[in-house]
OpenMM code with the backbone's topology and positions (N, CA, C; nanometers):
from openmm import Vec3, app, unit

residues = "MET GLY THR VAL THR ILE GLY VAL SER ILE ALA VAL PRO GLU PRO HIS GLY SER LEU LEU GLN GLU ARG ARG ALA GLY PHE GLY ASP ALA ALA ALA HIS GLY ILE PRO THR HIS VAL THR LEU LEU PRO PRO THR GLU VAL ASP SER SER LEU LEU PRO ALA ILE GLU ALA HIS LEU VAL GLU VAL ALA SER ALA GLY ARG PRO PHE PRO MET ARG LEU SER GLY THR GLY THR PHE ARG PRO LEU SER PRO VAL VAL PHE VAL GLN VAL VAL GLU GLY ALA GLU ALA CYS THR TRP LEU GLN LYS GLN VAL ARG ASP ALA SER GLY PRO VAL ALA ARG GLU LEU GLN PHE PRO TYR HIS PRO HIS VAL THR VAL ALA HIS GLY ILE ASP GLU GLU SER MET ASP ARG ALA PHE GLU GLU LEU ALA ASP TYR GLU ALA GLY TRP PRO CYS THR GLY PHE ALA LEU TYR GLU GLN GLY ALA ASP GLY VAL TRP ARG LYS LEU ARG ASP PHE ALA PHE GLY SER SER MET VAL PRO PRO GLN ALA GLY HIS VAL GLU ARG ALA SER SER ALA GLY".split()
positions = [
    Vec3(-1.6962, -4.5290, -1.5100),
    Vec3(-1.6300, -4.5174, -1.6031),
    Vec3(-1.5968, -4.3813, -1.6594),
    Vec3(-1.5331, -4.3607, -1.7743),
    Vec3(-1.5316, -4.2106, -1.8087),
    Vec3(-1.4045, -4.2181, -1.9142),
    Vec3(-1.3268, -4.1018, -1.9632),
    Vec3(-1.2051, -4.1738, -2.0400),
    Vec3(-1.0795, -4.1489, -1.9946),
    Vec3(-0.9742, -4.1659, -2.0597),
    Vec3(-0.8502, -4.1392, -2.0115),
    Vec3(-0.7816, -4.1460, -2.1770),
    Vec3(-0.6751, -4.0721, -2.1404),
    Vec3(-0.5561, -4.0130, -2.2382),
    Vec3(-0.4778, -4.0981, -2.2512),
    Vec3(-0.4335, -4.1930, -2.3501),
    Vec3(-0.3357, -4.3002, -2.3495),
    Vec3(-0.2302, -4.2786, -2.4856),
    Vec3(-0.1157, -4.3263, -2.4855),
    Vec3(-0.0479, -4.3247, -2.5634),
    Vec3(0.0542, -4.4252, -2.5741),
    Vec3(0.1134, -4.4680, -2.7043),
    Vec3(0.1816, -4.5901, -2.7285),
    Vec3(0.3178, -4.5453, -2.7593),
    Vec3(0.4622, -4.5889, -2.6808),
    Vec3(0.5452, -4.5533, -2.7529),
    Vec3(0.6709, -4.6574, -2.7317),
    Vec3(0.7711, -4.6297, -2.7655),
    Vec3(0.9123, -4.6741, -2.7736),
    Vec3(0.9789, -4.5948, -2.6564),
    Vec3(1.0242, -4.6674, -2.5597),
    Vec3(1.0935, -4.5890, -2.4411),
    Vec3(1.2593, -4.5789, -2.5153),
    Vec3(1.3047, -4.4481, -2.4615),
    Vec3(1.4480, -4.4517, -2.5010),
    Vec3(1.5113, -4.4830, -2.3685),
    Vec3(1.5638, -4.6013, -2.3840),
    Vec3(1.6506, -4.6607, -2.2319),
    Vec3(1.7461, -4.5834, -2.1995),
    Vec3(1.7792, -4.6197, -2.0559),
    Vec3(1.9064, -4.5747, -2.0145),
    Vec3(2.0023, -4.5874, -2.0349),
    Vec3(2.1404, -4.4757, -2.0624),
    Vec3(2.1212, -4.3661, -1.9534),
    Vec3(2.1005, -4.2712, -2.0998),
    Vec3(2.0462, -4.2809, -2.1967),
    Vec3(1.9801, -4.1962, -2.3103),
    Vec3(1.8643, -4.1307, -2.2710),
    Vec3(1.7735, -4.1929, -2.2093),
    Vec3(1.6082, -4.1231, -2.2019),
    Vec3(1.6397, -3.9958, -2.0781),
    Vec3(1.6944, -4.0245, -1.9875),
    Vec3(1.7517, -3.9522, -1.8649),
    Vec3(1.8099, -3.8247, -1.9228),
    Vec3(1.9120, -3.8547, -1.9921),
    Vec3(1.9969, -3.7413, -2.0376),
    Vec3(1.9193, -3.6644, -2.1637),
    Vec3(1.8283, -3.7129, -2.2532),
    Vec3(1.7757, -3.6424, -2.3181),
    Vec3(1.6263, -3.5467, -2.2231),
    Vec3(1.5978, -3.6226, -2.1371),
    Vec3(1.5218, -3.5462, -2.0618),
    Vec3(1.5398, -3.4311, -2.0016),
    Vec3(1.6759, -3.4440, -1.9323),
    Vec3(1.7354, -3.3600, -1.8669),
    Vec3(1.7691, -3.2450, -1.9576),
    Vec3(1.8402, -3.2727, -2.1051),
    Vec3(1.8734, -3.1658, -2.1847),
    Vec3(1.7119, -3.0891, -2.2189),
    Vec3(1.6363, -3.2200, -2.2347),
    Vec3(1.4751, -3.0866, -2.2553),
    Vec3(1.4283, -3.0051, -2.1654),
    Vec3(1.4686, -3.0399, -2.0172),
    Vec3(1.4222, -2.9264, -1.9332),
    Vec3(1.5392, -2.8219, -1.9512),
    Vec3(1.6475, -2.8639, -1.9674),
    Vec3(1.7448, -2.7397, -1.9873),
    Vec3(1.7230, -2.6166, -2.0509),
    Vec3(1.6240, -2.6968, -2.1732),
    Vec3(1.5897, -2.5929, -2.2774),
    Vec3(1.5042, -2.4859, -2.2167),
    Vec3(1.4342, -2.5335, -2.1595),
    Vec3(1.2815, -2.4603, -2.0957),
    Vec3(1.1703, -2.5146, -2.0882),
    Vec3(1.1655, -2.6621, -2.1257),
    Vec3(1.0530, -2.7294, -2.1514),
    Vec3(0.9674, -2.7616, -2.0575),
    Vec3(0.8885, -2.7051, -2.0106),
    Vec3(0.8354, -2.7517, -1.8850),
    Vec3(0.7746, -2.8619, -1.8726),
    Vec3(0.7229, -2.9492, -2.0105),
    Vec3(0.6435, -3.0554, -1.9866),
    Vec3(0.8076, -3.1771, -1.9786),
    Vec3(0.8939, -3.1168, -1.9897),
    Vec3(1.0197, -3.2254, -1.9992),
    Vec3(0.9932, -3.3546, -1.8879),
    Vec3(0.9749, -3.3178, -1.7615),
    Vec3(0.9820, -3.4372, -1.6672),
    Vec3(0.8478, -3.4520, -1.6596),
    Vec3(0.7305, -3.4424, -1.7024),
    Vec3(0.6173, -3.5562, -1.7169),
    Vec3(0.6018, -3.6523, -1.8438),
    Vec3(0.6910, -3.6299, -1.9287),
    Vec3(0.6932, -3.7259, -2.0468),
    Vec3(0.8289, -3.8135, -2.0632),
    Vec3(0.7833, -3.8990, -2.0350),
    Vec3(0.9469, -4.0311, -2.0281),
    Vec3(1.0059, -4.0250, -2.2086),
    Vec3(1.0972, -4.0109, -2.2051),
    Vec3(1.2095, -3.9516, -2.3730),
    Vec3(1.1512, -4.1341, -2.4279),
    Vec3(1.0594, -4.0622, -2.5667),
    Vec3(0.9999, -4.1777, -2.6517),
    Vec3(1.0086, -4.1531, -2.7915),
    Vec3(0.9921, -4.2846, -2.8296),
    Vec3(0.9712, -4.2904, -2.9569),
    Vec3(0.7686, -4.3278, -2.9919),
    Vec3(0.6947, -4.1957, -3.0516),
    Vec3(0.5792, -4.2191, -3.0388),
    Vec3(0.5242, -4.3118, -3.1407),
    Vec3(0.4516, -4.4355, -3.0919),
    Vec3(0.3807, -4.4860, -3.1947),
    Vec3(0.2457, -4.4745, -3.2037),
    Vec3(0.1547, -4.4055, -3.1208),
    Vec3(0.0509, -4.3714, -3.0775),
    Vec3(0.0364, -4.2483, -3.0426),
    Vec3(-0.0011, -4.1068, -3.0925),
    Vec3(-0.0112, -3.9976, -3.0000),
    Vec3(-0.1558, -3.9999, -2.9247),
    Vec3(-0.1126, -3.9095, -2.8081),
    Vec3(-0.2047, -3.8713, -2.7398),
    Vec3(-0.3075, -3.9303, -2.7732),
    Vec3(-0.4405, -4.0107, -2.7057),
    Vec3(-0.5779, -4.0250, -2.7632),
    Vec3(-0.6597, -4.0696, -2.6240),
    Vec3(-0.7693, -3.9880, -2.6638),
    Vec3(-0.8628, -4.0017, -2.5594),
    Vec3(-0.9560, -4.1249, -2.5723),
    Vec3(-0.9939, -4.2255, -2.4809),
    Vec3(-1.0477, -4.3610, -2.5011),
    Vec3(-1.1504, -4.3463, -2.3698),
    Vec3(-1.2561, -4.4413, -2.4081),
    Vec3(-1.3132, -4.4872, -2.2856),
    Vec3(-1.2490, -4.5651, -2.2098),
    Vec3(-1.2233, -4.5372, -2.0567),
    Vec3(-1.1509, -4.6356, -2.0123),
    Vec3(-1.1990, -4.8135, -1.9744),
    Vec3(-1.3297, -4.8246, -2.0376),
    Vec3(-1.3843, -4.9398, -2.0456),
    Vec3(-1.3113, -5.0380, -2.1824),
    Vec3(-1.2544, -4.9749, -2.2788),
    Vec3(-1.2102, -5.0504, -2.3998),
    Vec3(-1.0270, -5.0492, -2.3273),
    Vec3(-0.9793, -5.0425, -2.2382),
    Vec3(-0.8487, -5.0476, -2.1912),
    Vec3(-0.8175, -5.2040, -2.1805),
    Vec3(-0.8963, -5.2974, -2.1660),
    Vec3(-0.8277, -5.4242, -2.1612),
    Vec3(-0.8764, -5.4706, -2.3325),
    Vec3(-0.9287, -5.4094, -2.3963),
    Vec3(-0.9155, -5.4538, -2.5371),
    Vec3(-0.7988, -5.4078, -2.6145),
    Vec3(-0.7912, -5.2843, -2.5568),
    Vec3(-0.6597, -5.2307, -2.6104),
    Vec3(-0.5536, -5.3012, -2.6184),
    Vec3(-0.5180, -5.3371, -2.4381),
    Vec3(-0.4157, -5.4042, -2.4474),
    Vec3(-0.4229, -5.5636, -2.4855),
    Vec3(-0.4918, -5.5652, -2.5495),
    Vec3(-0.4951, -5.7351, -2.6223),
    Vec3(-0.4928, -5.7225, -2.7410),
    Vec3(-0.4866, -5.6027, -2.7897),
    Vec3(-0.4667, -5.5326, -2.9062),
    Vec3(-0.3351, -5.5324, -2.9292),
    Vec3(-0.2509, -5.4568, -2.8388),
    Vec3(-0.1045, -5.4269, -2.8334),
    Vec3(-0.0645, -5.5719, -2.7805),
    Vec3(-0.1379, -5.6759, -2.7422),
    Vec3(-0.0483, -5.8008, -2.7131),
    Vec3(-0.0015, -5.8624, -2.8604),
    Vec3(-0.1260, -5.8454, -2.9346),
    Vec3(-0.1345, -5.9191, -3.0584),
    Vec3(-0.0154, -5.8160, -3.1273),
    Vec3(0.0088, -5.6990, -3.1431),
    Vec3(0.0773, -5.6149, -3.2585),
    Vec3(0.2251, -5.6632, -3.1798),
    Vec3(0.2382, -5.7024, -3.0737),
    Vec3(0.3524, -5.7067, -2.9712),
    Vec3(0.4165, -5.8632, -3.0520),
    Vec3(0.3300, -5.9534, -3.0589),
    Vec3(0.3452, -6.1091, -3.0701),
    Vec3(0.4314, -6.1057, -3.2293),
    Vec3(0.3472, -6.0251, -3.3284),
    Vec3(0.3964, -6.0029, -3.4898),
    Vec3(0.5266, -5.9481, -3.4838),
    Vec3(0.5610, -5.8615, -3.3822),
    Vec3(0.6984, -5.7991, -3.3713),
    Vec3(0.8052, -5.8460, -3.3606),
    Vec3(0.9491, -5.8058, -3.4210),
    Vec3(1.0359, -5.8740, -3.4129),
    Vec3(1.1804, -5.7882, -3.3764),
    Vec3(1.2447, -5.7860, -3.2699),
    Vec3(1.3550, -5.6829, -3.2147),
    Vec3(1.4603, -5.6278, -3.3451),
    Vec3(1.4776, -5.5024, -3.3351),
    Vec3(1.5115, -5.4509, -3.4433),
    Vec3(1.6345, -5.3567, -3.3637),
    Vec3(1.7163, -5.3330, -3.4455),
    Vec3(1.8301, -5.2104, -3.3999),
    Vec3(1.7442, -5.0966, -3.4019),
    Vec3(1.7801, -4.9691, -3.2909),
    Vec3(1.7708, -4.8345, -3.3154),
    Vec3(1.8696, -4.7559, -3.2873),
    Vec3(1.8561, -4.6243, -3.3956),
    Vec3(1.9959, -4.5420, -3.3611),
    Vec3(1.9488, -4.4236, -3.3684),
    Vec3(1.9585, -4.3452, -3.2988),
    Vec3(1.9315, -4.1933, -3.3153),
    Vec3(2.0315, -4.1212, -3.3555),
    Vec3(2.0565, -4.0062, -3.4375),
    Vec3(2.1544, -3.9140, -3.4748),
    Vec3(2.1208, -3.7936, -3.5513),
    Vec3(2.1895, -3.7166, -3.4456),
    Vec3(2.1475, -3.5732, -3.5297),
    Vec3(2.0113, -3.4897, -3.4941),
    Vec3(1.9857, -3.4015, -3.4987),
    Vec3(1.8688, -3.3079, -3.4855),
    Vec3(1.7633, -3.3138, -3.6240),
    Vec3(1.6632, -3.2177, -3.5788),
    Vec3(1.6016, -3.1874, -3.7217),
    Vec3(1.4481, -3.1294, -3.6526),
    Vec3(1.3695, -3.0502, -3.6940),
    Vec3(1.2597, -2.9903, -3.6533),
    Vec3(1.1290, -2.9827, -3.7587),
    Vec3(1.0606, -2.9596, -3.6926),
    Vec3(0.8983, -2.9353, -3.7683),
    Vec3(0.8368, -2.8030, -3.7915),
    Vec3(0.9699, -2.7214, -3.7405),
    Vec3(0.9267, -2.5504, -3.7516),
    Vec3(0.9262, -2.5274, -3.9056),
    Vec3(0.8533, -2.4391, -3.9884),
    Vec3(0.7597, -2.3867, -3.9027),
    Vec3(0.5894, -2.4578, -3.8516),
    Vec3(0.5878, -2.5758, -3.9228),
    Vec3(0.4527, -2.6491, -3.9306),
    Vec3(0.4312, -2.6714, -3.7783),
    Vec3(0.5113, -2.7049, -3.6917),
    Vec3(0.4973, -2.7402, -3.5507),
    Vec3(0.6299, -2.7215, -3.4844),
    Vec3(0.5923, -2.6679, -3.3793),
    Vec3(0.6800, -2.5983, -3.2887),
    Vec3(0.8055, -2.7091, -3.2345),
    Vec3(0.8425, -2.8161, -3.3009),
    Vec3(0.9012, -2.8883, -3.2433),
    Vec3(1.0570, -2.9162, -3.2563),
    Vec3(1.1629, -2.9639, -3.1726),
    Vec3(1.2848, -3.0172, -3.2645),
    Vec3(1.2949, -3.1283, -3.1732),
    Vec3(1.3868, -3.2070, -3.2815),
    Vec3(1.3861, -3.3505, -3.2074),
    Vec3(1.5239, -3.4385, -3.2683),
    Vec3(1.5320, -3.5142, -3.2144),
    Vec3(1.6593, -3.6239, -3.2318),
    Vec3(1.6271, -3.7273, -3.3223),
    Vec3(1.6638, -3.7738, -3.4505),
    Vec3(1.6075, -3.8000, -3.5640),
    Vec3(1.6579, -3.9541, -3.5249),
    Vec3(1.5256, -4.0526, -3.5753),
    Vec3(1.5829, -4.1886, -3.5827),
    Vec3(1.6198, -4.2160, -3.7206),
    Vec3(1.7629, -4.2668, -3.6935),
    Vec3(1.8237, -4.2959, -3.8573),
    Vec3(1.7959, -4.4506, -3.8599),
    Vec3(1.8254, -4.5398, -3.7954),
    Vec3(1.7570, -4.6833, -3.8006),
    Vec3(1.6652, -4.7329, -3.6905),
    Vec3(1.5812, -4.8169, -3.7345),
    Vec3(1.4460, -4.8327, -3.7089),
    Vec3(1.3332, -4.7709, -3.7217),
    Vec3(1.3626, -4.6762, -3.8293),
    Vec3(1.2326, -4.5934, -3.8505),
    Vec3(1.1349, -4.6872, -3.9308),
    Vec3(1.1507, -4.7989, -4.0606),
    Vec3(1.0593, -4.8442, -4.0582),
    Vec3(1.0018, -4.9572, -4.0009),
    Vec3(1.0896, -5.0080, -3.9136),
    Vec3(0.9911, -5.0657, -3.8172),
    Vec3(0.8901, -4.9797, -3.7396),
    Vec3(0.9543, -4.8941, -3.6945),
    Vec3(0.8546, -4.7852, -3.5788),
    Vec3(0.7338, -4.7515, -3.6715),
    Vec3(0.7475, -4.7433, -3.8235),
    Vec3(0.6429, -4.7099, -3.9187),
    Vec3(0.5429, -4.8486, -3.9205),
    Vec3(0.6087, -4.9531, -3.9318),
    Vec3(0.5365, -5.0383, -3.9493),
    Vec3(0.4474, -5.1063, -3.7841),
    Vec3(0.5321, -5.0685, -3.6355),
    Vec3(0.4268, -5.0759, -3.5663),
    Vec3(0.3320, -4.9923, -3.5418),
    Vec3(0.3384, -4.8398, -3.5722),
    Vec3(0.2357, -4.7648, -3.5590),
    Vec3(0.1177, -4.7686, -3.6398),
    Vec3(0.1457, -4.8333, -3.7905),
    Vec3(0.0426, -4.8937, -3.8455),
    Vec3(-0.0461, -5.0056, -3.7962),
    Vec3(0.0476, -5.0673, -3.7550),
    Vec3(-0.0350, -5.1808, -3.6651),
    Vec3(-0.0970, -5.1265, -3.5696),
    Vec3(-0.0553, -5.0814, -3.4668),
    Vec3(-0.1295, -4.9824, -3.3249),
    Vec3(-0.2581, -4.9383, -3.3500),
    Vec3(-0.2556, -4.8433, -3.4527),
    Vec3(-0.3554, -4.7807, -3.5265),
    Vec3(-0.4633, -4.8146, -3.6233),
    Vec3(-0.4443, -4.9797, -3.6652),
    Vec3(-0.5131, -5.0535, -3.7777),
    Vec3(-0.6578, -5.0329, -3.7380),
    Vec3(-0.7146, -4.9970, -3.8823),
    Vec3(-0.8625, -4.9301, -3.8765),
    Vec3(-0.9517, -5.0810, -3.7956),
    Vec3(-0.9001, -5.2495, -3.7645),
    Vec3(-0.9715, -5.3226, -3.7311),
    Vec3(-0.9425, -5.3380, -3.6127),
    Vec3(-0.8833, -5.2383, -3.5041),
    Vec3(-0.8197, -5.2300, -3.3515),
    Vec3(-0.9174, -5.1384, -3.3073),
    Vec3(-0.9015, -5.1278, -3.1563),
    Vec3(-0.9351, -5.0602, -3.0713),
    Vec3(-0.9019, -4.9010, -3.0560),
    Vec3(-0.8054, -4.8754, -3.1356),
    Vec3(-0.7251, -4.7209, -3.1272),
    Vec3(-0.7574, -4.6643, -3.2810),
    Vec3(-0.8051, -4.7140, -3.3483),
    Vec3(-0.7857, -4.6551, -3.4807),
    Vec3(-0.8102, -4.5372, -3.5233),
    Vec3(-0.7379, -4.4202, -3.5450),
    Vec3(-0.7575, -4.2975, -3.5804),
    Vec3(-0.6468, -4.2748, -3.7161),
    Vec3(-0.6978, -4.1315, -3.7148),
    Vec3(-0.6165, -4.0818, -3.8390),
    Vec3(-0.5025, -3.9801, -3.7520),
    Vec3(-0.3996, -3.9590, -3.8251),
    Vec3(-0.3279, -3.8508, -3.7662),
    Vec3(-0.3233, -3.7033, -3.7809),
    Vec3(-0.2713, -3.6444, -3.7388),
    Vec3(-0.2778, -3.4966, -3.7776),
    Vec3(-0.1535, -3.4325, -3.9022),
    Vec3(-0.0540, -3.5168, -3.8853),
    Vec3(0.0344, -3.5054, -3.9642),
    Vec3(0.0758, -3.6311, -3.9919),
    Vec3(0.1543, -3.6525, -4.1304),
    Vec3(0.2107, -3.7911, -4.1512),
    Vec3(0.2825, -3.8395, -4.0672),
    Vec3(0.3106, -3.9976, -4.0098),
    Vec3(0.3945, -4.0287, -3.9142),
    Vec3(0.5278, -4.0092, -3.9716),
    Vec3(0.6260, -3.9592, -3.8962),
    Vec3(0.7664, -3.9474, -3.8609),
    Vec3(0.8510, -3.9815, -3.7448),
    Vec3(0.8992, -4.1046, -3.7292),
    Vec3(0.9360, -4.1373, -3.5521),
    Vec3(1.0808, -4.0391, -3.5560),
    Vec3(1.0430, -4.0124, -3.4350),
    Vec3(1.1668, -3.9262, -3.3724),
    Vec3(1.1526, -3.9070, -3.2266),
    Vec3(1.2597, -3.8472, -3.1628),
    Vec3(1.2395, -3.8155, -3.0360),
    Vec3(1.2402, -3.6720, -2.9765),
    Vec3(1.1492, -3.6091, -2.9262),
    Vec3(1.1243, -3.4722, -2.9099),
    Vec3(1.2083, -3.4517, -2.8157),
    Vec3(1.2938, -3.3283, -2.8206),
    Vec3(1.3613, -3.2456, -2.7356),
    Vec3(1.3630, -3.1092, -2.6976),
    Vec3(1.2481, -3.0693, -2.7263),
    Vec3(1.1979, -2.9093, -2.7337),
    Vec3(1.0768, -2.9232, -2.8016),
    Vec3(0.9506, -2.8391, -2.7394),
    Vec3(0.8154, -2.8557, -2.7976),
    Vec3(0.7820, -2.7026, -2.7370),
    Vec3(0.7253, -2.6375, -2.8240),
    Vec3(0.6578, -2.4963, -2.7747),
    Vec3(0.7136, -2.4031, -2.6977),
    Vec3(0.8634, -2.4032, -2.7057),
    Vec3(0.8948, -2.2893, -2.6200),
    Vec3(0.9724, -2.1904, -2.7338),
    Vec3(1.0447, -2.0991, -2.6752),
    Vec3(1.0646, -1.9710, -2.7547),
    Vec3(1.1416, -2.0325, -2.8613),
    Vec3(1.1721, -1.9297, -2.9571),
    Vec3(1.2488, -1.9580, -3.0618),
    Vec3(1.4230, -1.9971, -3.0729),
    Vec3(1.4231, -1.9112, -2.9645),
    Vec3(1.6019, -1.8924, -2.9274),
    Vec3(1.6467, -2.0481, -2.8551),
    Vec3(1.5561, -2.0552, -2.7702),
    Vec3(1.5981, -2.2122, -2.6994),
    Vec3(1.5725, -2.3263, -2.7922),
    Vec3(1.4878, -2.3129, -2.9138),
    Vec3(1.4740, -2.4071, -2.9868),
    Vec3(1.5543, -2.4556, -3.0780),
    Vec3(1.6298, -2.3303, -3.1138),
    Vec3(1.7295, -2.3233, -3.2041),
    Vec3(1.8651, -2.3778, -3.1254),
    Vec3(1.8760, -2.3124, -3.0169),
    Vec3(1.9997, -2.3939, -2.9098),
    Vec3(1.9815, -2.5432, -2.8850),
    Vec3(1.8344, -2.5867, -2.8802),
    Vec3(1.8240, -2.7437, -2.8684),
    Vec3(1.8997, -2.7973, -2.9994),
    Vec3(1.8360, -2.7450, -3.1094),
    Vec3(1.8893, -2.7938, -3.2481),
    Vec3(2.0372, -2.8067, -3.3029),
    Vec3(2.1074, -2.7187, -3.2537),
    Vec3(2.2481, -2.6605, -3.2365),
    Vec3(2.3221, -2.7732, -3.1252),
    Vec3(2.2613, -2.7623, -3.0061),
    Vec3(2.3298, -2.8558, -2.9183),
    Vec3(2.3461, -2.9695, -2.9162),
    Vec3(2.2472, -3.0334, -2.9939),
    Vec3(2.2345, -3.1887, -2.9918),
    Vec3(2.2386, -3.2500, -3.1401),
    Vec3(2.3176, -3.1710, -3.2407),
    Vec3(2.3269, -3.1877, -3.3722),
    Vec3(2.4220, -3.3219, -3.3503),
    Vec3(2.4928, -3.3340, -3.2901),
    Vec3(2.5883, -3.3896, -3.2777),
    Vec3(2.5499, -3.5436, -3.2115),
    Vec3(2.4417, -3.5848, -3.1517),
    Vec3(2.3749, -3.6567, -3.0442),
    Vec3(2.3770, -3.8086, -3.1252),
    Vec3(2.4249, -3.9115, -3.0463),
    Vec3(2.4149, -4.0375, -3.1031),
    Vec3(2.3835, -4.1355, -2.9903),
    Vec3(2.3040, -4.2195, -3.0463),
    Vec3(2.2926, -4.3111, -2.9557),
    Vec3(2.2164, -4.4258, -3.0352),
    Vec3(2.2440, -4.5718, -2.9775),
    Vec3(2.1831, -4.6743, -3.0427),
    Vec3(2.1676, -4.8093, -2.9306),
    Vec3(2.0702, -4.8708, -2.9520),
    Vec3(1.9998, -4.9990, -2.8756),
    Vec3(1.9151, -5.0764, -2.9345),
    Vec3(1.9189, -5.1995, -2.8958),
    Vec3(1.8242, -5.2786, -2.9517),
    Vec3(1.6799, -5.2850, -2.9095),
    Vec3(1.6107, -5.2590, -2.9623),
    Vec3(1.4593, -5.2137, -2.9413),
    Vec3(1.4022, -5.3603, -2.9520),
    Vec3(1.3429, -5.4006, -2.8325),
    Vec3(1.2509, -5.5559, -2.7975),
    Vec3(1.1114, -5.5309, -2.7777),
    Vec3(1.0565, -5.3899, -2.7968),
    Vec3(0.9120, -5.3558, -2.7297),
    Vec3(0.8985, -5.2413, -2.7486),
    Vec3(0.7637, -5.2365, -2.6775),
    Vec3(0.7259, -5.0981, -2.6422),
    Vec3(0.5953, -5.1055, -2.5480),
    Vec3(0.5795, -4.9630, -2.4598),
    Vec3(0.4327, -4.9568, -2.3673),
    Vec3(0.3765, -4.8650, -2.4289),
    Vec3(0.2371, -4.9278, -2.3047),
    Vec3(0.1400, -4.8511, -2.2935),
    Vec3(0.1482, -4.7618, -2.1935),
    Vec3(0.1370, -4.5923, -2.2096),
    Vec3(0.1116, -4.5206, -2.1140),
    Vec3(-0.0411, -4.4566, -2.1051),
    Vec3(-0.0546, -4.3928, -1.9604),
    Vec3(-0.1662, -4.3209, -1.9738),
    Vec3(-0.1296, -4.1765, -1.8797),
    Vec3(-0.1404, -4.0556, -1.9482),
    Vec3(-0.1557, -3.9221, -1.8973),
    Vec3(-0.2679, -3.9083, -1.7826),
    Vec3(-0.1732, -3.8726, -1.6632),
    Vec3(-0.2584, -3.8372, -1.5767),
    Vec3(-0.3220, -3.7046, -1.5394),
    Vec3(-0.4218, -3.6689, -1.4690),
    Vec3(-0.4423, -3.5402, -1.4353),
    Vec3(-0.3735, -3.4422, -1.3891),
    Vec3(-0.2393, -3.5099, -1.3572),
    Vec3(-0.1329, -3.3870, -1.3111),
    Vec3(-0.0747, -3.3711, -1.4542),
    Vec3(-0.1095, -3.4044, -1.5662),
    Vec3(-0.0074, -3.4161, -1.7336),
    Vec3(0.1106, -3.5151, -1.7146),
    Vec3(0.1210, -3.5727, -1.6273),
    Vec3(0.2320, -3.6854, -1.6130),
    Vec3(0.2202, -3.8224, -1.6880),
    Vec3(0.3031, -3.8610, -1.7594),
    Vec3(0.2890, -4.0061, -1.8486),
    Vec3(0.3384, -4.0660, -1.7088),
    Vec3(0.2566, -4.1707, -1.7338),
    Vec3(0.2989, -4.2842, -1.6702),
    Vec3(0.2858, -4.4168, -1.7405),
    Vec3(0.3867, -4.5528, -1.7115),
    Vec3(0.3596, -4.6650, -1.7896),
    Vec3(0.2516, -4.7389, -1.7431),
    Vec3(0.1617, -4.8231, -1.8411),
    Vec3(0.1007, -4.9142, -1.7396),
    Vec3(0.1205, -5.0641, -1.7639),
    Vec3(0.2222, -5.0385, -1.8998),
    Vec3(0.2361, -5.2238, -1.9728),
    Vec3(0.3565, -5.2013, -2.0381),
    Vec3(0.4365, -5.2841, -2.0476),
    Vec3(0.5159, -5.3125, -2.1092),
    Vec3(0.4500, -5.4347, -2.2488),
    Vec3(0.5053, -5.4164, -2.3323),
    Vec3(0.4552, -5.5398, -2.4379),
    Vec3(0.5834, -5.5433, -2.5087),
    Vec3(0.6634, -5.7014, -2.4863),
    Vec3(0.7744, -5.7483, -2.5709),
    Vec3(0.7599, -5.8178, -2.6904),
    Vec3(0.8220, -5.8014, -2.7860),
    Vec3(0.8330, -5.8511, -2.9242),
    Vec3(0.8068, -5.9822, -2.9085),
    Vec3(0.7517, -6.0768, -2.9827),
    Vec3(0.7265, -6.2334, -3.0049),
    Vec3(0.8599, -6.2914, -3.0082),
    Vec3(0.9405, -6.2211, -3.0846),
    Vec3(1.0943, -6.3285, -3.1105),
    Vec3(1.1533, -6.2353, -2.9705),
    Vec3(1.2308, -6.3433, -2.9036),
    Vec3(1.3284, -6.2636, -2.7866),
    Vec3(1.4705, -6.2790, -2.8391),
    Vec3(1.4488, -6.3431, -2.9592),
    Vec3(1.6176, -6.3360, -3.0107),
    Vec3(1.6587, -6.2032, -3.0923),
    Vec3(1.7500, -6.1457, -3.0216),
    Vec3(1.7890, -5.9863, -3.1065),
    Vec3(1.8783, -6.0391, -3.2108),
    Vec3(1.8251, -5.9643, -3.3676),
    Vec3(1.9377, -5.9867, -3.4512),
    Vec3(2.0717, -5.9168, -3.3758),
    Vec3(2.1626, -5.9958, -3.4038),
    Vec3(2.3383, -5.9617, -3.3679),
    Vec3(2.3473, -5.8139, -3.4249),
    Vec3(2.2915, -5.7732, -3.5105),
    Vec3(2.3335, -5.6445, -3.5413),
    Vec3(2.2727, -5.5098, -3.4457),
    Vec3(2.1812, -5.5657, -3.3914),
    Vec3(2.1125, -5.4908, -3.3122),
    Vec3(2.1921, -5.4323, -3.1716),
    Vec3(2.3040, -5.5332, -3.1448),
    Vec3(2.3762, -5.5411, -3.0283),
    Vec3(2.4557, -5.3873, -3.0257),
    Vec3(2.5032, -5.3337, -3.1055),
    Vec3(2.6259, -5.2459, -3.1394),
    Vec3(2.5661, -5.1482, -3.2386),
    Vec3(2.6190, -4.9994, -3.2326),
    Vec3(2.5068, -4.8837, -3.3228),
    Vec3(2.6329, -4.9128, -3.4945),
    Vec3(2.5902, -4.9033, -3.5740),
    Vec3(2.6309, -4.9065, -3.7304),
    Vec3(2.6147, -4.7884, -3.7708),
    Vec3(2.7085, -4.7729, -3.8778),
    Vec3(2.7181, -4.6436, -3.9259),
    Vec3(2.6464, -4.6168, -4.0792),
    Vec3(2.6357, -4.7820, -4.1117),
    Vec3(2.5830, -4.7944, -4.2409),
    Vec3(2.4102, -4.8590, -4.2209),
    Vec3(2.3356, -4.7871, -4.2428),
    Vec3(2.2095, -4.8780, -4.2368),
    Vec3(2.1750, -4.9719, -4.3542),
    Vec3(2.1273, -5.0836, -4.3458),
    Vec3(2.0864, -5.1610, -4.4279),
    Vec3(1.9709, -5.1421, -4.4940),
    Vec3(1.9745, -5.1758, -4.6532),
    Vec3(1.8078, -5.1595, -4.6990),
    Vec3(1.7066, -5.2954, -4.6611),
    Vec3(1.6224, -5.2125, -4.6622),
    Vec3(1.5293, -5.3055, -4.5768),
    Vec3(1.4133, -5.3704, -4.6988),
] * unit.nanometer
topology = app.Topology()
chain = topology.addChain("A")
for resn in residues:
    res = topology.addResidue(resn, chain)
    for name in ("N", "CA", "C"):
        topology.addAtom(name, app.Element.getBySymbol(name[0]), res)
């Protein structure tokens, strides 16, 4: 036995995922190719490897209570100066992401934990690089737009080489995607 570092996230699907990963690498972020493009639900968390079956069972329960929802990314934001991160904003689907991450980290579950910062769903496109490159990422992706129906999330493990690899997908309990999830809408509905 031993410990492993896991994370839970919503993958940004193709072609958006690869495009944002390449842009992240192009800004000089050395970690870009080891991190699939995603919206975090559980940040990197060290757990005893013997807990993985219980964690997977917990995530099955969380997914079964979830429902597909529209995700839309638009424009950039930053956590600077608090944290050296530039991101693409989640402008639709943020409430669903917030609900999911609370369920994943629930105190009754196997990965209960406090967060270092308040939860803010986003897609990182630059992290820990020089300020000029951070500014470039912020400016060059300011008009970025992408949308897709989110139908689940995945469990990842970080290898000794620093690369994050998917262990398992977790599909939401209902396979029905709401009609509005099939296309990008400009106005978000009140939830």
